[in-house]
Biopython code that builds the backbone (N, CA, C, O; Angstrom):
import numpy as np
from Bio.PDB.StructureBuilder import StructureBuilder

atoms = [
    (1, "MET", "N", (5.650, -4.989, 6.593)),
    (1, "MET", "CA", (6.205, -6.297, 6.897)),
    (1, "MET", "C", (6.176, -6.477, 8.416)),
    (1, "MET", "O", (6.626, -5.608, 9.162)),
    (2, "ASP", "N", (5.645, -7.610, 8.858)),
    (2, "ASP", "CA", (5.566, -7.843, 10.298)),
    (2, "ASP", "C", (6.916, -8.296, 10.863)),
    (2, "ASP", "O", (7.828, -8.655, 10.119)),
    (3, "LYS", "N", (7.020, -8.270, 12.186)),
    (3, "LYS", "CA", (8.273, -8.608, 12.873)),
    (3, "LYS", "C", (8.745, -10.023, 12.571)),
    (3, "LYS", "O", (9.942, -10.257, 12.405)),
    (4, "GLN", "N", (7.806, -10.971, 12.499)),
    (4, "GLN", "CA", (8.174, -12.358, 12.222)),
    (4, "GLN", "C", (8.826, -12.474, 10.842)),
    (4, "GLN", "O", (9.837, -13.159, 10.688)),
    (5, "ARG", "N", (8.249, -11.807, 9.842)),
    (5, "ARG", "CA", (8.813, -11.839, 8.489)),
    (5, "ARG", "C", (10.182, -11.164, 8.488)),
    (5, "ARG", "O", (11.105, -11.659, 7.841)),
    (6, "GLN", "N", (10.335, -10.049, 9.196)),
    (6, "GLN", "CA", (11.628, -9.376, 9.289)),
    (6, "GLN", "C", (12.688, -10.309, 9.859)),
    (6, "GLN", "O", (13.814, -10.351, 9.363)),
    (7, "GLU", "N", (12.336, -11.047, 10.886)),
    (7, "GLU", "CA", (13.277, -11.990, 11.495)),
    (7, "GLU", "C", (13.654, -13.094, 10.515)),
    (7, "GLU", "O", (14.817, -13.495, 10.461)),
    (8, "GLN", "N", (12.693, -13.594, 9.739)),
    (8, "GLN", "CA", (12.986, -14.607, 8.715)),
    (8, "GLN", "C", (13.991, -14.056, 7.703)),
    (8, "GLN", "O", (14.934, -14.747, 7.316)),
    (9, "VAL", "N", (13.788, -12.827, 7.284)),
    (9, "VAL", "CA", (14.677, -12.194, 6.307)),
    (9, "VAL", "C", (16.075, -12.028, 6.884)),
    (9, "VAL", "O", (17.060, -12.353, 6.221)),
    (10, "ILE", "N", (16.171, -11.533, 8.098)),
    (10, "ILE", "CA", (17.476, -11.326, 8.737)),
    (10, "ILE", "C", (18.237, -12.645, 8.854)),
    (10, "ILE", "O", (19.429, -12.703, 8.554)),
    (11, "ILE", "N", (17.556, -13.696, 9.285)),
    (11, "ILE", "CA", (18.183, -15.010, 9.408)),
    (11, "ILE", "C", (18.667, -15.499, 8.047)),
    (11, "ILE", "O", (19.786, -15.997, 7.924)),
    (12, "ALA", "N", (17.819, -15.357, 7.019)),
    (12, "ALA", "CA", (18.182, -15.816, 5.671)),
    (12, "ALA", "C", (19.388, -15.049, 5.137)),
    (12, "ALA", "O", (20.270, -15.650, 4.523)),
    (13, "LEU", "N", (19.445, -13.743, 5.355)),
    (13, "LEU", "CA", (20.580, -12.945, 4.892)),
    (13, "LEU", "C", (21.872, -13.359, 5.601)),
    (13, "LEU", "O", (22.926, -13.468, 4.974)),
    (14, "LYS", "N", (21.779, -13.586, 6.899)),
    (14, "LYS", "CA", (22.962, -14.020, 7.658)),
    (14, "LYS", "C", (23.438, -15.398, 7.193)),
    (14, "LYS", "O", (24.640, -15.628, 7.066)),
    (15, "GLU", "N", (22.494, -16.317, 6.937)),
    (15, "GLU", "CA", (22.858, -17.655, 6.462)),
    (15, "GLU", "C", (23.572, -17.597, 5.115)),
    (15, "GLU", "O", (24.423, -18.439, 4.829)),
    (16, "LYS", "N", (23.234, -16.613, 4.290)),
    (16, "LYS", "CA", (23.869, -16.454, 2.979)),
    (16, "LYS", "C", (25.154, -15.624, 3.056)),
    (16, "LYS", "O", (25.826, -15.425, 2.044)),
    (17, "GLY", "N", (25.492, -15.145, 4.245)),
    (17, "GLY", "CA", (26.717, -14.355, 4.407)),
    (17, "GLY", "C", (26.580, -12.909, 3.957)),
    (17, "GLY", "O", (27.584, -12.246, 3.699)),
    (18, "ALA", "N", (25.354, -12.412, 3.858)),
    (18, "ALA", "CA", (25.117, -11.022, 3.433)),
    (18, "ALA", "C", (25.230, -10.091, 4.641)),
    (18, "ALA", "O", (24.244, -9.516, 5.102)),
    (19, "THR", "N", (26.460, -9.963, 5.136)),
    (19, "THR", "CA", (26.699, -9.183, 6.354)),
    (19, "THR", "C", (27.809, -8.143, 6.181)),
    (19, "THR", "O", (28.311, -7.593, 7.161)),
    (20, "GLN", "N", (28.180, -7.883, 4.946)),
    (20, "GLN", "CA", (29.262, -6.938, 4.681)),
    (20, "GLN", "C", (28.815, -5.503, 4.935)),
    (20, "GLN", "O", (27.621, -5.213, 5.007)),
    (21, "ALA", "N", (29.791, -4.614, 5.069)),
    (21, "ALA", "CA", (29.515, -3.195, 5.291)),
    (21, "ALA", "C", (28.855, -2.565, 4.066)),
    (21, "ALA", "O", (28.956, -3.083, 2.954)),
    (22, "CYS", "N", (28.190, -1.457, 4.285)),
    (22, "CYS", "CA", (27.554, -0.697, 3.212)),
    (22, "CYS", "C", (28.609, -0.295, 2.179)),
    (22, "CYS", "O", (29.673, 0.198, 2.555)),
    (23, "PRO", "N", (28.338, -0.492, 0.892)),
    (23, "PRO", "CA", (29.319, -0.142, -0.139)),
    (23, "PRO", "C", (29.523, 1.365, -0.305)),
    (23, "PRO", "O", (30.483, 1.782, -0.955)),
    (24, "ARG", "N", (28.651, 2.182, 0.262)),
    (24, "ARG", "CA", (28.771, 3.636, 0.120)),
    (24, "ARG", "C", (29.490, 4.279, 1.308)),
    (24, "ARG", "O", (30.392, 5.094, 1.115)),
    (25, "CYS", "N", (29.095, 3.916, 2.542)),
    (25, "CYS", "CA", (29.641, 4.615, 3.717)),
    (25, "CYS", "C", (30.372, 3.700, 4.693)),
    (25, "CYS", "O", (30.945, 4.175, 5.673)),
    (26, "ARG", "N", (30.361, 2.391, 4.436)),
    (26, "ARG", "CA", (31.025, 1.376, 5.270)),
    (26, "ARG", "C", (30.355, 1.142, 6.621)),
    (26, "ARG", "O", (30.943, 0.500, 7.491)),
    (27, "ASN", "N", (29.145, 1.645, 6.813)),
    (27, "ASN", "CA", (28.376, 1.377, 8.023)),
    (27, "ASN", "C", (28.034, -0.114, 8.065)),
    (27, "ASN", "O", (27.817, -0.721, 7.016)),
    (28, "LEU", "N", (27.984, -0.706, 9.238)),
    (28, "LEU", "CA", (27.685, -2.127, 9.378)),
    (28, "LEU", "C", (26.231, -2.426, 9.726)),
    (28, "LEU", "O", (25.855, -3.593, 9.830)),
    (29, "GLU", "N", (25.413, -1.402, 9.907)),
    (29, "GLU", "CA", (24.033, -1.636, 10.322)),
    (29, "GLU", "C", (23.055, -1.352, 9.190)),
    (29, "GLU", "O", (23.113, -0.311, 8.535)),
    (30, "PHE", "N", (22.153, -2.313, 8.980)),
    (30, "PHE", "CA", (21.122, -2.213, 7.964)),
    (30, "PHE", "C", (19.781, -2.522, 8.609)),
    (30, "PHE", "O", (19.722, -3.105, 9.692)),
    (31, "GLU", "N", (18.702, -2.125, 7.934)),
    (31, "GLU", "CA", (17.368, -2.519, 8.378)),
    (31, "GLU", "C", (16.573, -3.030, 7.185)),
    (31, "GLU", "O", (16.708, -2.537, 6.065)),
    (32, "VAL", "N", (15.746, -4.025, 7.454)),
    (32, "VAL", "CA", (14.863, -4.566, 6.423)),
    (32, "VAL", "C", (13.705, -3.585, 6.304)),
    (32, "VAL", "O", (13.006, -3.323, 7.283)),
    (33, "ILE", "N", (13.498, -3.039, 5.095)),
    (33, "ILE", "CA", (12.459, -2.022, 4.949)),
    (33, "ILE", "C", (11.212, -2.498, 4.216)),
    (33, "ILE", "O", (10.189, -1.815, 4.244)),
    (34, "GLY", "N", (11.273, -3.649, 3.563)),
    (34, "GLY", "CA", (10.069, -4.147, 2.912)),
    (34, "GLY", "C", (10.330, -5.126, 1.798)),
    (34, "GLY", "O", (11.457, -5.561, 1.558)),
    (35, "GLU", "N", (9.245, -5.459, 1.124)),
    (35, "GLU", "CA", (9.297, -6.364, -0.019)),
    (35, "GLU", "C", (8.692, -5.655, -1.213)),
    (35, "GLU", "O", (7.802, -4.817, -1.068)),
    (36, "SER", "N", (9.185, -6.000, -2.402)),
    (36, "SER", "CA", (8.683, -5.375, -3.618)),
    (36, "SER", "C", (8.870, -6.343, -4.776)),
    (36, "SER", "O", (9.160, -7.522, -4.574)),
    (37, "MET", "N", (8.702, -5.835, -5.985)),
    (37, "MET", "CA", (8.881, -6.632, -7.199)),
    (37, "MET", "C", (9.642, -5.793, -8.218)),
    (37, "MET", "O", (9.449, -4.580, -8.308)),
    (38, "ILE", "N", (10.500, -6.441, -8.975)),
    (38, "ILE", "CA", (11.139, -5.801, -10.117)),
    (38, "ILE", "C", (10.466, -6.387, -11.350)),
    (38, "ILE", "O", (10.540, -7.590, -11.599)),
    (39, "THR", "N", (9.816, -5.532, -12.111)),
    (39, "THR", "CA", (9.123, -5.967, -13.321)),
    (39, "THR", "C", (10.120, -6.020, -14.471)),
    (39, "THR", "O", (10.912, -5.098, -14.666)),
    (40, "LEU", "N", (10.070, -7.104, -15.226)),
    (40, "LEU", "CA", (10.966, -7.298, -16.355)),
    (40, "LEU", "C", (10.246, -7.015, -17.661)),
    (40, "LEU", "O", (9.034, -7.207, -17.764)),
    (41, "ASN", "N", (10.985, -6.563, -18.649)),
    (41, "ASN", "CA", (10.412, -6.360, -19.978)),
    (41, "ASN", "C", (10.220, -7.700, -20.653)),
    (41, "ASN", "O", (10.995, -8.633, -20.443)),
    (42, "ARG", "N", (9.184, -7.790, -21.463)),
    (42, "ARG", "CA", (8.909, -9.014, -22.213)),
    (42, "ARG", "C", (9.388, -8.873, -23.646)),
    (42, "ARG", "O", (9.369, -7.782, -24.215)),
    (43, "GLU", "N", (9.808, -9.960, -24.210)),
    (43, "GLU", "CA", (10.173, -10.003, -25.627)),
    (43, "GLU", "C", (9.333, -11.064, -26.294)),
    (43, "GLU", "O", (9.459, -12.213, -25.870)),
    (44, "PRO", "N", (8.502, -10.831, -27.274)),
    (44, "PRO", "CA", (8.127, -9.495, -27.724)),
    (44, "PRO", "C", (7.195, -8.845, -26.713)),
    (44, "PRO", "O", (6.505, -9.545, -25.973)),
    (45, "PRO", "N", (7.165, -7.516, -26.670)),
    (45, "PRO", "CA", (6.324, -6.839, -25.677)),
    (45, "PRO", "C", (4.845, -7.105, -25.908)),
    (45, "PRO", "O", (4.388, -7.213, -27.046)),
    (46, "MET", "N", (4.111, -7.208, -24.819)),
    (46, "MET", "CA", (2.654, -7.369, -24.899)),
    (46, "MET", "C", (2.024, -6.046, -24.485)),
    (46, "MET", "O", (2.663, -5.225, -23.827)),
    (47, "VAL", "N", (0.796, -5.847, -24.865)),
    (47, "VAL", "CA", (0.101, -4.596, -24.578)),
    (47, "VAL", "C", (-0.666, -4.721, -23.259)),
    (47, "VAL", "O", (-1.508, -5.607, -23.113)),
    (48, "PRO", "N", (-0.372, -3.821, -22.283)),
    (48, "PRO", "CA", (-1.128, -3.851, -21.028)),
    (48, "PRO", "C", (-2.622, -3.710, -21.288)),
    (48, "PRO", "O", (-3.033, -2.949, -22.164)),
    (49, "GLY", "N", (-3.421, -4.428, -20.540)),
    (49, "GLY", "CA", (-4.868, -4.361, -20.680)),
    (49, "GLY", "C", (-5.445, -5.450, -21.564)),
    (49, "GLY", "O", (-6.647, -5.712, -21.514)),
    (50, "LEU", "N", (-4.616, -6.087, -22.368)),
    (50, "LEU", "CA", (-5.101, -7.164, -23.224)),
    (50, "LEU", "C", (-5.074, -8.477, -22.447)),
    (50, "LEU", "O", (-4.245, -8.657, -21.555)),
    (51, "PRO", "N", (-5.983, -9.395, -22.787)),
    (51, "PRO", "CA", (-5.985, -10.698, -22.110)),
    (51, "PRO", "C", (-4.620, -11.387, -22.227)),
    (51, "PRO", "O", (-3.986, -11.358, -23.282)),
    (52, "GLY", "N", (-4.191, -11.988, -21.156)),
    (52, "GLY", "CA", (-2.916, -12.698, -21.158)),
    (52, "GLY", "C", (-1.735, -11.843, -20.772)),
    (52, "GLY", "O", (-0.620, -12.351, -20.652)),
    (53, "TYR", "N", (-1.954, -10.531, -20.571)),
    (53, "TYR", "CA", (-0.830, -9.662, -20.204)),
    (53, "TYR", "C", (-0.539, -9.804, -18.718)),
    (53, "TYR", "O", (-1.406, -9.571, -17.876)),
    (54, "ALA", "N", (0.669, -10.183, -18.417)),
    (54, "ALA", "CA", (1.153, -10.235, -17.035)),
    (54, "ALA", "C", (2.664, -10.114, -17.113)),
    (54, "ALA", "O", (3.350, -11.085, -17.431)),
    (55, "PRO", "N", (3.182, -8.942, -16.827)),
    (55, "PRO", "CA", (4.630, -8.785, -16.938)),
    (55, "PRO", "C", (5.353, -9.686, -15.939)),
    (55, "PRO", "O", (4.941, -9.795, -14.785)),
    (56, "PRO", "N", (6.427, -10.327, -16.385)),
    (56, "PRO", "CA", (7.189, -11.144, -15.446)),
    (56, "PRO", "C", (7.841, -10.245, -14.398)),
    (56, "PRO", "O", (8.208, -9.105, -14.685)),
    (57, "ALA", "N", (7.978, -10.766, -13.195)),
    (57, "ALA", "CA", (8.540, -9.960, -12.109)),
    (57, "ALA", "C", (9.342, -10.838, -11.163)),
    (57, "ALA", "O", (9.095, -12.037, -11.032)),
    (58, "ILE", "N", (10.304, -10.213, -10.511)),
    (58, "ILE", "CA", (11.145, -10.891, -9.527)),
    (58, "ILE", "C", (10.813, -10.329, -8.149)),
    (58, "ILE", "O", (10.985, -9.130, -7.927)),
    (59, "PRO", "N", (10.337, -11.164, -7.208)),
    (59, "PRO", "CA", (10.096, -10.679, -5.850)),
    (59, "PRO", "C", (11.430, -10.385, -5.166)),
    (59, "PRO", "O", (12.380, -11.159, -5.283)),
    (60, "ILE", "N", (11.491, -9.262, -4.452)),
    (60, "ILE", "CA", (12.733, -8.857, -3.791)),
    (60, "ILE", "C", (12.488, -8.399, -2.357)),
    (60, "ILE", "O", (11.377, -8.032, -1.976)),
    (61, "ILE", "N", (13.561, -8.432, -1.581)),
    (61, "ILE", "CA", (13.606, -7.883, -0.233)),
    (61, "ILE", "C", (14.443, -6.608, -0.321)),
    (61, "ILE", "O", (15.503, -6.604, -0.946)),
    (62, "LEU", "N", (13.972, -5.529, 0.301)),
    (62, "LEU", "CA", (14.703, -4.267, 0.314)),
    (62, "LEU", "C", (15.334, -4.065, 1.685)),
    (62, "LEU", "O", (14.667, -4.182, 2.713)),
    (63, "VAL", "N", (16.625, -3.761, 1.684)),
    (63, "VAL", "CA", (17.386, -3.543, 2.908)),
    (63, "VAL", "C", (18.075, -2.188, 2.782)),
    (63, "VAL", "O", (18.647, -1.874, 1.738)),
    (64, "SER", "N", (18.022, -1.385, 3.845)),
    (64, "SER", "CA", (18.577, -0.035, 3.802)),
    (64, "SER", "C", (19.661, 0.163, 4.855)),
    (64, "SER", "O", (19.533, -0.315, 5.983)),
    (65, "CYS", "N", (20.730, 0.870, 4.486)),
    (65, "CYS", "CA", (21.779, 1.258, 5.437)),
    (65, "CYS", "C", (21.174, 2.257, 6.422)),
    (65, "CYS", "O", (20.477, 3.188, 6.018)),
    (66, "THR", "N", (21.440, 2.063, 7.704)),
    (66, "THR", "CA", (20.882, 2.965, 8.717)),
    (66, "THR", "C", (21.615, 4.298, 8.790)),
    (66, "THR", "O", (21.160, 5.218, 9.470)),
    (67, "ASN", "N", (22.746, 4.410, 8.098)),
    (67, "ASN", "CA", (23.506, 5.660, 8.121)),
    (67, "ASN", "C", (23.216, 6.526, 6.901)),
    (67, "ASN", "O", (22.748, 7.657, 7.042)),
    (68, "CYS", "N", (23.490, 6.006, 5.700)),
    (68, "CYS", "CA", (23.373, 6.832, 4.489)),
    (68, "CYS", "C", (22.107, 6.555, 3.686)),
    (68, "CYS", "O", (21.793, 7.304, 2.761)),
    (69, "GLY", "N", (21.368, 5.487, 4.024)),
    (69, "GLY", "CA", (20.130, 5.185, 3.325)),
    (69, "GLY", "C", (20.296, 4.373, 2.055)),
    (69, "GLY", "O", (19.319, 4.143, 1.343)),
    (70, "TYR", "N", (21.510, 3.935, 1.756)),
    (70, "TYR", "CA", (21.728, 3.090, 0.574)),
    (70, "TYR", "C", (20.775, 1.901, 0.634)),
    (70, "TYR", "O", (20.626, 1.279, 1.686)),
    (71, "ILE", "N", (20.127, 1.580, -0.491)),
    (71, "ILE", "CA", (19.172, 0.468, -0.529)),
    (71, "ILE", "C", (19.732, -0.680, -1.364)),
    (71, "ILE", "O", (20.147, -0.500, -2.508)),
    (72, "ALA", "N", (19.731, -1.861, -0.757)),
    (72, "ALA", "CA", (20.157, -3.084, -1.443)),
    (72, "ALA", "C", (18.916, -3.926, -1.712)),
    (72, "ALA", "O", (17.951, -3.892, -0.949)),
    (73, "GLN", "N", (18.956, -4.680, -2.805)),
    (73, "GLN", "CA", (17.848, -5.556, -3.184)),
    (73, "GLN", "C", (18.337, -6.998, -3.209)),
    (73, "GLN", "O", (19.402, -7.291, -3.752)),
    (74, "HIS", "N", (17.554, -7.897, -2.619)),
    (74, "HIS", "CA", (17.903, -9.311, -2.573)),
    (74, "HIS", "C", (16.744, -10.125, -3.145)),
    (74, "HIS", "O", (15.591, -9.907, -2.773)),
    (75, "ALA", "N", (17.041, -11.051, -4.039)),
    (75, "ALA", "CA", (16.006, -11.901, -4.630)),
    (75, "ALA", "C", (15.431, -12.828, -3.560)),
    (75, "ALA", "O", (16.149, -13.631, -2.964)),
    (76, "THR", "N", (14.142, -12.705, -3.331)),
    (76, "THR", "CA", (13.449, -13.482, -2.300)),
    (76, "THR", "C", (13.648, -14.983, -2.502)),
    (76, "THR", "O", (13.912, -15.710, -1.544)),
    (77, "ARG", "N", (13.522, -15.447, -3.741)),
    (77, "ARG", "CA", (13.634, -16.880, -4.031)),
    (77, "ARG", "C", (15.007, -17.439, -3.653)),
    (77, "ARG", "O", (15.104, -18.544, -3.119)),
    (78, "LEU", "N", (16.064, -16.678, -3.930)),
    (78, "LEU", "CA", (17.416, -17.173, -3.630)),
    (78, "LEU", "C", (17.709, -17.179, -2.131)),
    (78, "LEU", "O", (18.660, -17.820, -1.682)),
    (79, "LEU", "N", (16.899, -16.471, -1.369)),
    (79, "LEU", "CA", (17.017, -16.520, 0.095)),
    (79, "LEU", "C", (16.115, -17.609, 0.681)),
    (79, "LEU", "O", (16.031, -17.767, 1.899)),
    (80, "ASN", "N", (15.439, -18.360, -0.201)),
    (80, "ASN", "CA", (14.494, -19.411, 0.215)),
    (80, "ASN", "C", (13.385, -18.871, 1.106)),
    (80, "ASN", "O", (12.960, -19.534, 2.052)),
    (81, "LEU", "N", (12.918, -17.659, 0.797)),
    (81, "LEU", "CA", (11.822, -17.044, 1.536)),
    (81, "LEU", "C", (10.555, -17.121, 0.702)),
    (81, "LEU", "O", (10.350, -16.325, -0.215)),
    (82, "LYS", "N", (9.727, -18.064, 1.022)),
    (82, "LYS", "CA", (8.475, -18.244, 0.292)),
    (82, "LYS", "C", (7.424, -17.275, 0.829)),
    (82, "LYS", "O", (7.495, -16.828, 1.974)),
    (83, "ARG", "N", (6.465, -16.967, -0.007)),
    (83, "ARG", "CA", (5.332, -16.115, 0.407)),
    (83, "ARG", "C", (4.096, -16.926, 0.369)),
    (83, "ARG", "O", (3.017, -16.421, 0.677)),
]
sb = StructureBuilder()
sb.init_structure("model")
sb.init_model(0)
sb.init_chain("A")
sb.init_seg("    ")
for serial, (resi, resn, name, xyz) in enumerate(atoms, 1):
    if name == "N":
        sb.init_residue(resn, " ", resi, " ")
    sb.init_atom(name, np.array(xyz, "f"), 0.0, 1.0, " ", f" {name:<3s}", serial, name[0])
structure = sb.get_structure()
């Protein structure tokens, strides 16, 4: 993730009030470590490799405590961070 994207994420988190201490160690400092996806299960399940298979997924931002390494996940869409 480039510096500009990191700054967008930090601003979006602050605007949403996501500035509380780490729930594990109470440290107040976090760092944005990247973006990822959480894949959801489908009902009924589809078979990977078959036409039309695309598991639904939620884009997320990963943030880590600088003290204990606790990782928090934030839904990119709810932070209004488009890709």
